[in-house]
All heavy atoms as a GROMACS GRO file, in nm:
protein
  635
    1MET      N    1   9.124   8.926  12.513
    1MET     CA    2   9.210   8.930  12.398
    1MET      C    3   9.334   9.016  12.427
    1MET      O    4   9.443   8.981  12.389
    1MET     CB    5   9.131   8.994  12.283
    1MET     CG    6   9.203   9.001  12.152
    1MET     SD    7   9.229   8.840  12.082
    1MET     CE    8   9.299   8.882  11.928
    2LEU      N    9   9.316   9.129  12.497
    2LEU     CA   10   9.429   9.214  12.528
    2LEU      C   11   9.529   9.138  12.620
    2LEU      O   12   9.653   9.145  12.594
    2LEU     CB   13   9.384   9.342  12.599
    2LEU     CG   14   9.493   9.436  12.648
    2LEU    CD1   15   9.581   9.480  12.532
    2LEU    CD2   16   9.437   9.553  12.722
    3GLU      N   17   9.478   9.066  12.713
    3GLU     CA   18   9.566   8.990  12.802
    3GLU      C   19   9.643   8.886  12.721
    3GLU      O   20   9.763   8.870  12.743
    3GLU     CB   21   9.482   8.921  12.912
    3GLU     CG   22   9.562   8.867  13.026
    3GLU     CD   23   9.476   8.819  13.141
    3GLU    OE1   24   9.399   8.903  13.194
    3GLU    OE2   25   9.482   8.699  13.169
    4SER      N   26   9.576   8.820  12.626
    4SER     CA   27   9.646   8.723  12.542
    4SER      C   28   9.755   8.787  12.458
    4SER      O   29   9.862   8.732  12.443
    4SER     CB   30   9.543   8.652  12.449
    4SER     OG   31   9.452   8.578  12.521
    5ALA      N   32   9.724   8.908  12.409
    5ALA     CA   33   9.825   8.977  12.327
    5ALA      C   34   9.946   9.015  12.411
    5ALA      O   35  10.060   9.005  12.365
    5ALA     CB   36   9.759   9.101  12.264
    6CYS      N   37   9.924   9.057  12.532
    6CYS     CA   38  10.035   9.096  12.625
    6CYS      C   39  10.118   8.971  12.652
    6CYS      O   40  10.245   8.980  12.652
    6CYS     CB   41   9.981   9.157  12.751
    6CYS     SG   42   9.910   9.320  12.725
    7GLU      N   43  10.056   8.860  12.683
    7GLU     CA   44  10.129   8.741  12.711
    7GLU      C   45  10.209   8.694  12.589
    7GLU      O   46  10.323   8.647  12.599
    7GLU     CB   47  10.036   8.629  12.757
    7GLU     CG   48   9.984   8.648  12.899
    7GLU     CD   49  10.096   8.651  13.001
    7GLU    OE1   50  10.184   8.564  12.995
    7GLU    OE2   51  10.097   8.741  13.085
    8ALA      N   52  10.146   8.702  12.470
    8ALA     CA   53  10.215   8.662  12.348
    8ALA      C   54  10.339   8.747  12.324
    8ALA      O   55  10.446   8.701  12.287
    8ALA     CB   56  10.119   8.675  12.230
    9TYR      N   57  10.327   8.877  12.352
    9TYR     CA   58  10.440   8.969  12.336
    9TYR      C   59  10.554   8.928  12.431
    9TYR      O   60  10.671   8.924  12.394
    9TYR     CB   61  10.397   9.111  12.364
    9TYR     CG   62  10.511   9.211  12.357
    9TYR    CD1   63  10.559   9.253  12.233
    9TYR    CD2   64  10.568   9.259  12.472
    9TYR    CE1   65  10.661   9.344  12.225
    9TYR    CE2   66  10.672   9.350  12.468
    9TYR     CZ   67  10.719   9.393  12.346
    9TYR     OH   68  10.824   9.478  12.336
   10LYS      N   69  10.519   8.898  12.555
   10LYS     CA   70  10.617   8.865  12.655
   10LYS      C   71  10.687   8.732  12.624
   10LYS      O   72  10.808   8.719  12.645
   10LYS     CB   73  10.554   8.855  12.791
   10LYS     CG   74  10.511   8.988  12.849
   10LYS     CD   75  10.442   8.966  12.985
   10LYS     CE   76  10.378   9.096  13.033
   10LYS     NZ   77  10.297   9.076  13.153
   11LYS      N   78  10.614   8.638  12.575
   11LYS     CA   79  10.670   8.502  12.555
   11LYS      C   80  10.703   8.469  12.412
   11LYS      O   81  10.762   8.363  12.385
   11LYS     CB   82  10.569   8.400  12.608
   11LYS     CG   83  10.542   8.412  12.758
   11LYS     CD   84  10.441   8.311  12.799
   11LYS     CE   85  10.408   8.324  12.947
   11LYS     NZ   86  10.304   8.233  12.991
   12GLY      N   87  10.663   8.555  12.318
   12GLY     CA   88  10.686   8.524  12.178
   12GLY      C   89  10.596   8.414  12.129
   12GLY      O   90  10.618   8.356  12.023
   13GLN      N   91  10.494   8.386  12.202
   13GLN     CA   92  10.395   8.287  12.164
   13GLN      C   93  10.262   8.329  12.225
   13GLN      O   94  10.254   8.430  12.290
   13GLN     CB   95  10.433   8.150  12.210
   13GLN     CG   96  10.454   8.141  12.360
   13GLN     CD   97  10.505   8.007  12.404
   13GLN    OE1   98  10.536   7.922  12.325
   13GLN    NE2   99  10.512   7.984  12.534
   14GLY      N  100  10.161   8.253  12.208
   14GLY     CA  101  10.034   8.288  12.265
   14GLY      C  102   9.919   8.233  12.183
   14GLY      O  103   9.937   8.153  12.093
   15GLU      N  104   9.804   8.277  12.215
   15GLU     CA  105   9.683   8.225  12.151
   15GLU      C  106   9.671   8.267  12.004
   15GLU      O  107   9.637   8.189  11.919
   15GLU     CB  108   9.563   8.273  12.230
   15GLU     CG  109   9.434   8.201  12.192
   15GLU     CD  110   9.317   8.248  12.280
   15GLU    OE1  111   9.339   8.294  12.393
   15GLU    OE2  112   9.205   8.230  12.232
   16CYS      N  113   9.702   8.391  11.978
   16CYS     CA  114   9.677   8.446  11.844
   16CYS      C  115   9.752   8.370  11.735
   16CYS      O  116   9.695   8.335  11.630
   16CYS     CB  117   9.710   8.597  11.839
   16CYS     SG  118   9.651   8.676  11.687
   17PRO      N  119   9.883   8.342  11.751
   17PRO     CA  120   9.955   8.274  11.643
   17PRO      C  121   9.902   8.131  11.618
   17PRO      O  122   9.926   8.075  11.511
   17PRO     CB  123  10.100   8.267  11.695
   17PRO     CG  124  10.108   8.373  11.796
   17PRO     CD  125   9.973   8.387  11.859
   18THR      N  126   9.833   8.074  11.714
   18THR     CA  127   9.785   7.938  11.700
   18THR      C  128   9.639   7.932  11.652
   18THR      O  129   9.586   7.823  11.627
   18THR     CB  130   9.797   7.860  11.832
   18THR    OG1  131   9.715   7.920  11.931
   18THR    CG2  132   9.939   7.854  11.876
   19MET      N  133   9.575   8.049  11.639
   19MET     CA  134   9.436   8.052  11.591
   19MET      C  135   9.429   8.022  11.443
   19MET      O  136   9.517   8.051  11.369
   19MET     CB  137   9.374   8.191  11.611
   19MET     CG  138   9.347   8.229  11.752
   19MET     SD  139   9.275   8.394  11.752
   19MET     CE  140   9.257   8.419  11.925
   20ASN      N  141   9.319   7.958  11.405
   20ASN     CA  142   9.296   7.937  11.264
   20ASN      C  143   9.239   8.065  11.202
   20ASN      O  144   9.209   8.166  11.272
   20ASN     CB  145   9.204   7.816  11.237
   20ASN     CG  146   9.063   7.837  11.286
   20ASN    OD1  147   9.001   7.945  11.272
   20ASN    ND2  148   9.006   7.735  11.348
   21VAL      N  149   9.229   8.070  11.073
   21VAL     CA  150   9.187   8.191  11.002
   21VAL      C  151   9.050   8.242  11.051
   21VAL      O  152   9.036   8.361  11.074
   21VAL     CB  153   9.180   8.161  10.848
   21VAL    CG1  154   9.116   8.276  10.772
   21VAL    CG2  155   9.318   8.132  10.792
   22PHE      N  156   8.958   8.155  11.068
   22PHE     CA  157   8.824   8.196  11.111
   22PHE      C  158   8.820   8.256  11.247
   22PHE      O  159   8.750   8.351  11.274
   22PHE     CB  160   8.726   8.079  11.094
   22PHE     CG  161   8.716   8.028  10.954
   22PHE    CD1  162   8.773   7.907  10.921
   22PHE    CD2  163   8.653   8.105  10.856
   22PHE    CE1  164   8.765   7.861  10.792
   22PHE    CE2  165   8.647   8.058  10.725
   22PHE     CZ  166   8.704   7.939  10.693
   23GLU      N  167   8.904   8.201  11.341
   23GLU     CA  168   8.910   8.255  11.477
   23GLU      C  169   8.973   8.397  11.473
   23GLU      O  170   8.927   8.485  11.542
   23GLU     CB  171   8.995   8.163  11.567
   23GLU     CG  172   8.924   8.030  11.593
   23GLU     CD  173   9.016   7.934  11.662
   23GLU    OE1  174   9.137   7.928  11.632
   23GLU    OE2  175   8.969   7.862  11.753
   24ARG      N  176   9.078   8.411  11.390
   24ARG     CA  177   9.141   8.544  11.380
   24ARG      C  178   9.044   8.646  11.321
   24ARG      O  179   9.036   8.759  11.365
   24ARG     CB  180   9.267   8.534  11.294
   24ARG     CG  181   9.381   8.467  11.359
   24ARG     CD  182   9.500   8.466  11.270
   24ARG     NE  183   9.604   8.385  11.330
   24ARG     CZ  184   9.728   8.382  11.291
   24ARG    NH1  185   9.766   8.459  11.190
   24ARG    NH2  186   9.817   8.305  11.352
   25ILE      N  187   8.971   8.607  11.220
   25ILE     CA  188   8.873   8.694  11.157
   25ILE      C  189   8.767   8.732  11.258
   25ILE      O  190   8.728   8.852  11.269
   25ILE     CB  191   8.810   8.632  11.032
   25ILE    CG1  192   8.913   8.625  10.920
   25ILE    CG2  193   8.687   8.707  10.984
   25ILE    CD1  194   8.872   8.545  10.797
   26ARG      N  195   8.717   8.636  11.335
   26ARG     CA  196   8.618   8.667  11.437
   26ARG      C  197   8.671   8.764  11.542
   26ARG      O  198   8.600   8.859  11.580
   26ARG     CB  199   8.573   8.535  11.506
   26ARG     CG  200   8.453   8.554  11.597
   26ARG     CD  201   8.398   8.423  11.656
   26ARG     NE  202   8.499   8.332  11.705
   26ARG     CZ  203   8.527   8.215  11.646
   26ARG    NH1  204   8.466   8.178  11.536
   26ARG    NH2  205   8.618   8.135  11.697
   27CYS      N  206   8.795   8.753  11.580
   27CYS     CA  207   8.856   8.847  11.678
   27CYS      C  208   8.866   8.986  11.617
   27CYS      O  209   8.838   9.086  11.685
   27CYS     CB  210   8.996   8.797  11.718
   27CYS     SG  211   8.993   8.660  11.833
   28MET      N  212   8.908   8.994  11.493
   28MET     CA  213   8.915   9.125  11.428
   28MET      C  214   8.779   9.190  11.412
   28MET      O  215   8.763   9.309  11.426
   28MET     CB  216   8.989   9.114  11.295
   28MET     CG  217   9.139   9.089  11.308
   28MET     SD  218   9.223   9.204  11.411
   28MET     CE  219   9.195   9.361  11.334
   29GLN      N  220   8.679   9.108  11.375
   29GLN     CA  221   8.544   9.164  11.364
   29GLN      C  222   8.494   9.212  11.495
   29GLN      O  223   8.427   9.316  11.507
   29GLN     CB  224   8.452   9.057  11.300
   29GLN     CG  225   8.482   9.037  11.155
   29GLN     CD  226   8.406   8.915  11.099
   29GLN    OE1  227   8.376   8.821  11.166
   29GLN    NE2  228   8.380   8.920  10.970
   30ASN      N  229   8.521   9.139  11.600
   30ASN     CA  230   8.485   9.180  11.734
   30ASN      C  231   8.555   9.315  11.772
   30ASN      O  232   8.493   9.404  11.827
   30ASN     CB  233   8.520   9.073  11.838
   30ASN     CG  234   8.476   9.108  11.977
   30ASN    OD1  235   8.374   9.168  12.003
   30ASN    ND2  236   8.563   9.076  12.075
   31PHE      N  237   8.682   9.322  11.741
   31PHE     CA  238   8.758   9.444  11.764
   31PHE      C  239   8.695   9.562  11.692
   31PHE      O  240   8.676   9.671  11.746
   31PHE     CB  241   8.902   9.426  11.721
   31PHE     CG  242   8.983   9.550  11.720
   31PHE    CD1  243   9.030   9.603  11.841
   31PHE    CD2  244   9.014   9.618  11.604
   31PHE    CE1  245   9.104   9.719  11.845
   31PHE    CE2  246   9.089   9.732  11.607
   31PHE     CZ  247   9.136   9.784  11.728
   32LEU      N  248   8.656   9.541  11.565
   32LEU     CA  249   8.593   9.648  11.487
   32LEU      C  250   8.460   9.690  11.548
   32LEU      O  251   8.431   9.809  11.549
   32LEU     CB  252   8.574   9.605  11.343
   32LEU     CG  253   8.700   9.610  11.252
   32LEU    CD1  254   8.672   9.546  11.118
   32LEU    CD2  255   8.749   9.751  11.238
   33SER      N  256   8.385   9.593  11.593
   33SER     CA  257   8.254   9.628  11.655
   33SER      C  258   8.277   9.714  11.777
   33SER      O  259   8.206   9.816  11.795
   33SER     CB  260   8.182   9.499  11.697
   33SER     OG  261   8.145   9.427  11.585
   34GLN      N  262   8.374   9.684  11.856
   34GLN     CA  263   8.406   9.761  11.975
   34GLN      C  264   8.458   9.900  11.936
   34GLN      O  265   8.426  10.000  11.998
   34GLN     CB  266   8.506   9.688  12.064
   34GLN     CG  267   8.449   9.565  12.128
   34GLN     CD  268   8.549   9.495  12.212
   34GLN    OE1  269   8.629   9.556  12.282
   34GLN    NE2  270   8.550   9.362  12.208
   35MET      N  271   8.540   9.901  11.834
   35MET     CA  272   8.601  10.026  11.786
   35MET      C  273   8.496  10.123  11.738
   35MET      O  274   8.498  10.244  11.767
   35MET     CB  275   8.696   9.995  11.669
   35MET     CG  276   8.826  10.068  11.676
   35MET     SD  277   8.934  10.016  11.545
   35MET     CE  278   8.952  10.166  11.457
   36LYS      N  279   8.395  10.071  11.668
   36LYS     CA  280   8.290  10.158  11.611
   36LYS      C  281   8.205  10.220  11.725
   36LYS      O  282   8.154  10.332  11.706
   36LYS     CB  283   8.203  10.080  11.515
   36LYS     CG  284   8.278  10.050  11.388
   36LYS     CD  285   8.198   9.997  11.269
   36LYS     CE  286   8.089   9.904  11.296
   36LYS     NZ  287   8.030   9.845  11.178
   37THR      N  288   8.191  10.152  11.836
   37THR     CA  289   8.114  10.211  11.946
   37THR      C  290   8.189  10.324  12.016
   37THR      O  291   8.131  10.400  12.096
   37THR     CB  292   8.078  10.106  12.050
   37THR    OG1  293   8.193  10.056  12.112
   37THR    CG2  294   7.997   9.992  11.987
   38ARG      N  295   8.321  10.338  11.992
   38ARG     CA  296   8.402  10.438  12.057
   38ARG      C  297   8.457  10.541  11.958
   38ARG      O  298   8.561  10.604  11.982
   38ARG     CB  299   8.517  10.369  12.128
   38ARG     CG  300   8.463  10.263  12.229
   38ARG     CD  301   8.569  10.200  12.301
   38ARG     NE  302   8.606  10.286  12.412
   38ARG     CZ  303   8.686  10.247  12.511
   38ARG    NH1  304   8.734  10.129  12.513
   38ARG    NH2  305   8.715  10.332  12.607
   39TRP      N  306   8.382  10.561  11.853
   39TRP     CA  307   8.426  10.653  11.742
   39TRP      C  308   8.462  10.788  11.796
   39TRP      O  309   8.574  10.840  11.766
   39TRP     CB  310   8.312  10.661  11.639
   39TRP     CG  311   8.345  10.738  11.516
   39TRP    CD1  312   8.410  10.691  11.406
   39TRP    CD2  313   8.314  10.877  11.487
   39TRP    NE1  314   8.422  10.792  11.312
   39TRP    CE2  315   8.365  10.905  11.361
   39TRP    CE3  316   8.251  10.975  11.560
   39TRP    CZ2  317   8.352  11.028  11.304
   39TRP    CZ3  318   8.236  11.101  11.503
   39TRP    CH2  319   8.289  11.126  11.375
   40GLU      N  320   8.373  10.851  11.869
   40GLU     CA  321   8.398  10.986  11.918
   40GLU      C  322   8.523  10.995  12.007
   40GLU      O  323   8.604  11.086  11.995
   40GLU     CB  324   8.276  11.042  11.996
   40GLU     CG  325   8.174  11.106  11.908
   40GLU     CD  326   8.065  11.170  11.992
   40GLU    OE1  327   8.096  11.243  12.091
   40GLU    OE2  328   7.947  11.153  11.958
   41GLU      N  329   8.533  10.897  12.092
   41GLU     CA  330   8.645  10.893  12.187
   41GLU      C  331   8.775  10.882  12.114
   41GLU      O  332   8.874  10.952  12.143
   41GLU     CB  333   8.626  10.777  12.283
   41GLU     CG  334   8.733  10.761  12.387
   41GLU     CD  335   8.710  10.638  12.475
   41GLU    OE1  336   8.609  10.566  12.457
   41GLU    OE2  337   8.794  10.620  12.562
   42VAL      N  338   8.785  10.787  12.020
   42VAL     CA  339   8.908  10.766  11.946
   42VAL      C  340   8.945  10.887  11.861
   42VAL      O  341   9.060  10.929  11.853
   42VAL     CB  342   8.904  10.637  11.861
   42VAL    CG1  343   9.031  10.620  11.775
   42VAL    CG2  344   8.884  10.515  11.952
   43VAL      N  345   8.843  10.949  11.798
   43VAL     CA  346   8.865  11.068  11.720
   43VAL      C  347   8.927  11.178  11.803
   43VAL      O  348   9.023  11.248  11.767
   43VAL     CB  349   8.735  11.116  11.648
   43VAL    CG1  350   8.750  11.254  11.593
   43VAL    CG2  351   8.699  11.019  11.535
   44LYS      N  352   8.876  11.195  11.924
   44LYS     CA  353   8.933  11.298  12.015
   44LYS      C  354   9.076  11.262  12.052
   44LYS      O  355   9.161  11.351  12.060
   44LYS     CB  356   8.846  11.308  12.142
   44LYS     CG  357   8.717  11.378  12.122
   44LYS     CD  358   8.637  11.387  12.248
   44LYS     CE  359   8.498  11.446  12.225
   44LYS     NZ  360   8.417  11.449  12.345
   45TYR      N  361   9.103  11.135  12.080
   45TYR     CA  362   9.241  11.095  12.110
   45TYR      C  363   9.335  11.126  11.993
   45TYR      O  364   9.445  11.170  12.015
   45TYR     CB  365   9.249  10.947  12.145
   45TYR     CG  366   9.192  10.910  12.279
   45TYR    CD1  367   9.126  10.791  12.299
   45TYR    CD2  368   9.210  10.996  12.389
   45TYR    CE1  369   9.074  10.758  12.426
   45TYR    CE2  370   9.156  10.963  12.513
   45TYR     CZ  371   9.091  10.845  12.529
   45TYR     OH  372   9.040  10.812  12.653
   46LEU      N  373   9.290  11.100  11.872
   46LEU     CA  374   9.372  11.134  11.756
   46LEU      C  375   9.402  11.282  11.749
   46LEU      O  376   9.513  11.322  11.718
   46LEU     CB  377   9.304  11.090  11.626
   46LEU     CG  378   9.296  10.938  11.602
   46LEU    CD1  379   9.206  10.913  11.480
   46LEU    CD2  380   9.432  10.884  11.577
   47MET      N  381   9.304  11.360  11.781
   47MET     CA  382   9.323  11.509  11.778
   47MET      C  383   9.424  11.548  11.880
   47MET      O  384   9.517  11.623  11.853
   47MET     CB  385   9.192  11.580  11.805
   47MET     CG  386   9.090  11.573  11.693
   47MET     SD  387   8.928  11.641  11.732
   47MET     CE  388   8.968  11.799  11.801
   48TRP      N  389   9.411  11.496  12.000
   48TRP     CA  390   9.502  11.534  12.112
   48TRP      C  391   9.643  11.478  12.090
   48TRP      O  392   9.743  11.547  12.112
   48TRP     CB  393   9.448  11.489  12.245
   48TRP     CG  394   9.315  11.550  12.282
   48TRP    CD1  395   9.271  11.674  12.244
   48TRP    CD2  396   9.217  11.497  12.368
   48TRP    NE1  397   9.147  11.696  12.301
   48TRP    CE2  398   9.112  11.589  12.379
   48TRP    CE3  399   9.206  11.378  12.435
   48TRP    CZ2  400   8.996  11.567  12.451
   48TRP    CZ3  401   9.092  11.354  12.509
   48TRP    CH2  402   8.987  11.452  12.520
   49GLU      N  403   9.652  11.352  12.053
   49GLU     CA  404   9.780  11.285  12.046
   49GLU      C  405   9.863  11.328  11.925
   49GLU      O  406   9.982  11.354  11.937
   49GLU     CB  407   9.757  11.132  12.040
   49GLU     CG  408   9.886  11.053  12.040
   49GLU     CD  409   9.961  11.055  12.169
   49GLU    OE1  410   9.900  11.079  12.277
   49GLU    OE2  411  10.084  11.034  12.164
   50ILE      N  412   9.798  11.341  11.813
   50ILE     CA  413   9.869  11.369  11.688
   50ILE      C  414   9.858  11.514  11.646
   50ILE      O  415   9.933  11.565  11.567
   50ILE     CB  416   9.817  11.276  11.575
   50ILE    CG1  417   9.832  11.131  11.616
   50ILE    CG2  418   9.890  11.300  11.446
   50ILE    CD1  419   9.765  11.032  11.525
   51GLY      N  420   9.762  11.584  11.704
   51GLY     CA  421   9.743  11.725  11.671
   51GLY      C  422   9.668  11.747  11.543
   51GLY      O  423   9.682  11.850  11.475
   52LYS      N  424   9.585  11.651  11.503
   52LYS     CA  425   9.505  11.665  11.384
   52LYS      C  426   9.381  11.748  11.410
   52LYS      O  427   9.334  11.749  11.526
   52LYS     CB  428   9.459  11.527  11.332
   52LYS     CG  429   9.567  11.444  11.272
   52LYS     CD  430   9.505  11.318  11.210
   52LYS     CE  431   9.610  11.243  11.128
   52LYS     NZ  432   9.550  11.138  11.050
   53ILE      N  433   9.329  11.812  11.310
   53ILE     CA  434   9.202  11.880  11.323
   53ILE      C  435   9.089  11.776  11.323
   53ILE      O  436   9.110  11.661  11.283
   53ILE     CB  437   9.183  11.986  11.216
   53ILE    CG1  438   9.175  11.924  11.078
   53ILE    CG2  439   9.287  12.092  11.224
   53ILE    CD1  440   9.137  12.020  10.965
   54LEU      N  441   8.970  11.816  11.367
   54LEU     CA  442   8.860  11.724  11.383
   54LEU      C  443   8.829  11.647  11.255
   54LEU      O  444   8.819  11.524  11.256
   54LEU     CB  445   8.734  11.798  11.432
   54LEU     CG  446   8.607  11.715  11.447
   54LEU    CD1  447   8.629  11.603  11.551
   54LEU    CD2  448   8.489  11.803  11.486
   55THR      N  449   8.812  11.717  11.143
   55THR     CA  450   8.775  11.647  11.020
   55THR      C  451   8.880  11.549  10.974
   55THR      O  452   8.848  11.440  10.926
   55THR     CB  453   8.744  11.747  10.907
   55THR    OG1  454   8.858  11.833  10.890
   55THR    CG2  455   8.621  11.829  10.937
   56ASP      N  456   9.009  11.584  10.994
   56ASP     CA  457   9.117  11.490  10.955
   56ASP      C  458   9.117  11.368  11.047
   56ASP      O  459   9.142  11.256  11.003
   56ASP     CB  460   9.251  11.558  10.958
   56ASP     CG  461   9.274  11.653  10.845
   56ASP    OD1  462   9.193  11.650  10.747
   56ASP    OD2  463   9.372  11.731  10.852
   57SER      N  464   9.091  11.388  11.176
   57SER     CA  465   9.083  11.277  11.267
   57SER      C  466   8.968  11.182  11.233
   57SER      O  467   8.983  11.061  11.235
   57SER     CB  468   9.065  11.326  11.412
   57SER     OG  469   9.180  11.400  11.452
   58GLN      N  470   8.854  11.240  11.199
   58GLN     CA  471   8.736  11.158  11.160
   58GLN      C  472   8.765  11.078  11.034
   58GLN      O  473   8.738  10.958  11.027
   58GLN     CB  474   8.616  11.248  11.138
   58GLN     CG  475   8.564  11.312  11.266
   58GLN     CD  476   8.463  11.422  11.241
   58GLN    OE1  477   8.464  11.487  11.137
   58GLN    NE2  478   8.379  11.447  11.339
   59LYS      N  479   8.824  11.142  10.934
   59LYS     CA  480   8.860  11.074  10.811
   59LYS      C  481   8.961  10.963  10.837
   59LYS      O  482   8.948  10.853  10.782
   59LYS     CB  483   8.914  11.172  10.707
   59LYS     CG  484   8.810  11.264  10.649
   59LYS     CD  485   8.875  11.364  10.554
   59LYS     CE  486   8.774  11.469  10.512
   59LYS     NZ  487   8.836  11.575  10.433
   60GLY      N  488   9.061  10.995  10.916
   60GLY     CA  489   9.164  10.896  10.948
   60GLY      C  490   9.106  10.774  11.016
   60GLY      O  491   9.143  10.659  10.983
   61TYR      N  492   9.020  10.799  11.107
   61TYR     CA  493   8.955  10.689  11.181
   61TYR      C  494   8.875  10.602  11.084
   61TYR      O  495   8.886  10.478  11.083
   61TYR     CB  496   8.864  10.743  11.291
   61TYR     CG  497   8.797  10.639  11.372
   61TYR    CD1  498   8.854  10.590  11.490
   61TYR    CD2  499   8.677  10.584  11.335
   61TYR    CE1  500   8.790  10.495  11.567
   61TYR    CE2  501   8.610  10.486  11.411
   61TYR     CZ  502   8.668  10.444  11.525
   61TYR     OH  503   8.609  10.347  11.598
   62ASP      N  504   8.792  10.668  11.005
   62ASP     CA  505   8.707  10.595  10.907
   62ASP      C  506   8.790  10.518  10.806
   62ASP      O  507   8.755  10.404  10.774
   62ASP     CB  508   8.610  10.691  10.838
   62ASP     CG  509   8.510  10.752  10.929
   62ASP    OD1  510   8.484  10.696  11.040
   62ASP    OD2  511   8.448  10.856  10.896
   63LEU      N  512   8.901  10.575  10.761
   63LEU     CA  513   8.985  10.506  10.667
   63LEU      C  514   9.051  10.382  10.731
   63LEU      O  515   9.069  10.279  10.667
   63LEU     CB  516   9.093  10.598  10.613
   63LEU     CG  517   9.047  10.701  10.511
   63LEU    CD1  518   9.158  10.797  10.477
   63LEU    CD2  519   9.001  10.631  10.381
   64THR      N  520   9.086  10.395  10.858
   64THR     CA  521   9.147  10.282  10.929
   64THR      C  522   9.047  10.166  10.939
   64THR      O  523   9.081  10.054  10.918
   64THR     CB  524   9.194  10.327  11.069
   64THR    OG1  525   9.293  10.429  11.053
   64THR    CG2  526   9.251  10.207  11.146
   65VAL      N  527   8.923  10.197  10.978
   65VAL     CA  528   8.819  10.096  10.988
   65VAL      C  529   8.799  10.030  10.852
   65VAL      O  530   8.792   9.908  10.841
   65VAL     CB  531   8.689  10.152  11.044
   65VAL    CG1  532   8.575  10.052  11.028
   65VAL    CG2  533   8.705  10.197  11.189
   66GLU      N  534   8.794  10.109  10.748
   66GLU     CA  535   8.772  10.056  10.611
   66GLU      C  536   8.892   9.966  10.572
   66GLU      O  537   8.877   9.860  10.513
   66GLU     CB  538   8.761  10.175  10.514
   66GLU     CG  539   8.730  10.133  10.373
   66GLU     CD  540   8.713  10.254  10.282
   66GLU    OE1  541   8.660  10.356  10.322
   66GLU    OE2  542   8.762  10.241  10.165
   67TYR      N  543   9.012  10.010  10.603
   67TYR     CA  544   9.133   9.933  10.576
   67TYR      C  545   9.125   9.797  10.647
   67TYR      O  546   9.164   9.693  10.586
   67TYR     CB  547   9.257  10.009  10.618
   67TYR     CG  548   9.384   9.930  10.597
   67TYR    CD1  549   9.442   9.919  10.471
   67TYR    CD2  550   9.446   9.867  10.704
   67TYR    CE1  551   9.557   9.847  10.451
   67TYR    CE2  552   9.561   9.796  10.685
   67TYR     CZ  553   9.619   9.785  10.560
   67TYR     OH  554   9.730   9.713  10.540
   68ILE      N  555   9.085   9.793  10.769
   68ILE     CA  556   9.077   9.669  10.845
   68ILE      C  557   8.976   9.577  10.783
   68ILE      O  558   8.996   9.457  10.769
   68ILE     CB  559   9.048   9.693  10.994
   68ILE    CG1  560   9.163   9.767  11.060
   68ILE    CG2  561   9.024   9.562  11.067
   68ILE    CD1  562   9.137   9.818  11.203
   69TYR      N  563   8.857   9.630  10.746
   69TYR     CA  564   8.757   9.550  10.673
   69TYR      C  565   8.816   9.493  10.546
   69TYR      O  566   8.794   9.371  10.518
   69TYR     CB  567   8.632   9.631  10.642
   69TYR     CG  568   8.533   9.642  10.753
   69TYR    CD1  569   8.492   9.763  10.806
   69TYR    CD2  570   8.474   9.526  10.807
   69TYR    CE1  571   8.399   9.772  10.909
   69TYR    CE2  572   8.382   9.534  10.910
   69TYR     CZ  573   8.344   9.658  10.958
   69TYR     OH  574   8.254   9.665  11.060
   70ASP      N  575   8.884   9.573  10.467
   70ASP     CA  576   8.943   9.527  10.343
   70ASP      C  577   9.047   9.415  10.371
   70ASP      O  578   9.055   9.317  10.296
   70ASP     CB  579   9.008   9.638  10.266
   70ASP     CG  580   8.904   9.738  10.208
   70ASP    OD1  581   8.786   9.702  10.200
   70ASP    OD2  582   8.946   9.850  10.170
   71THR      N  583   9.126   9.437  10.477
   71THR     CA  584   9.227   9.337  10.512
   71THR      C  585   9.161   9.203  10.548
   71THR      O  586   9.208   9.095  10.508
   71THR     CB  587   9.316   9.388  10.628
   71THR    OG1  588   9.375   9.508  10.586
   71THR    CG2  589   9.418   9.286  10.668
   72ILE      N  590   9.052   9.211  10.622
   72ILE     CA  591   8.982   9.089  10.661
   72ILE      C  592   8.929   9.018  10.532
   72ILE      O  593   8.941   8.898  10.519
   72ILE     CB  594   8.864   9.118  10.757
   72ILE    CG1  595   8.919   9.158  10.894
   72ILE    CG2  596   8.769   8.996  10.766
   72ILE    CD1  597   8.811   9.212  10.990
   73GLU      N  598   8.873   9.095  10.441
   73GLU     CA  599   8.821   9.034  10.317
   73GLU      C  600   8.933   8.969  10.237
   73GLU      O  601   8.917   8.858  10.187
   73GLU     CB  602   8.747   9.141  10.233
   73GLU     CG  603   8.613   9.178  10.287
   73GLU     CD  604   8.519   9.060  10.305
   73GLU    OE1  605   8.503   8.978  10.215
   73GLU    OE2  606   8.462   9.048  10.416
   74ASP      N  607   9.046   9.035  10.229
   74ASP     CA  608   9.161   8.979  10.158
   74ASP      C  609   9.212   8.852  10.227
   74ASP      O  610   9.256   8.755  10.166
   74ASP     CB  611   9.275   9.079  10.145
   74ASP     CG  612   9.241   9.190  10.046
   74ASP    OD1  613   9.146   9.174   9.966
   74ASP    OD2  614   9.312   9.293  10.050
   75TYR      N  615   9.208   8.852  10.360
   75TYR     CA  616   9.257   8.739  10.441
   75TYR      C  617   9.170   8.618  10.419
   75TYR      O  618   9.220   8.503  10.418
   75TYR     CB  619   9.260   8.780  10.585
   75TYR     CG  620   9.333   8.687  10.679
   75TYR    CD1  621   9.465   8.652  10.652
   75TYR    CD2  622   9.270   8.632  10.792
   75TYR    CE1  623   9.536   8.567  10.734
   75TYR    CE2  624   9.340   8.549  10.876
   75TYR     CZ  625   9.470   8.515  10.846
   75TYR     OH  626   9.539   8.429  10.931
   76LYS      N  627   9.042   8.642  10.395
   76LYS     CA  628   8.950   8.528  10.371
   76LYS      C  629   8.991   8.454  10.247
   76LYS      O  630   8.979   8.337  10.230
   76LYS     CB  631   8.807   8.577  10.356
   76LYS     CG  632   8.746   8.620  10.485
   76LYS     CD  633   8.605   8.673  10.458
   76LYS     CE  634   8.542   8.728  10.587
   76LYS     NZ  635   8.407   8.780  10.564
   0.00000   0.00000   0.00000
């Protein structure tokens, strides 16, 4: 998926814009599944990159995941 996104960026086209709704939803759900397995790692990156405290980084991460779920539901 990352490789497809890079190619789409370079060419202004790619697999993602041609996917149907269900394929896009499946990709986003897959992304969320992978994201949830890396919770601790991403929270640490947020702390280091943005300078947030631990609890704010955790909340921000959780809100982002919730937002993506809500976006998928609205997209359906």
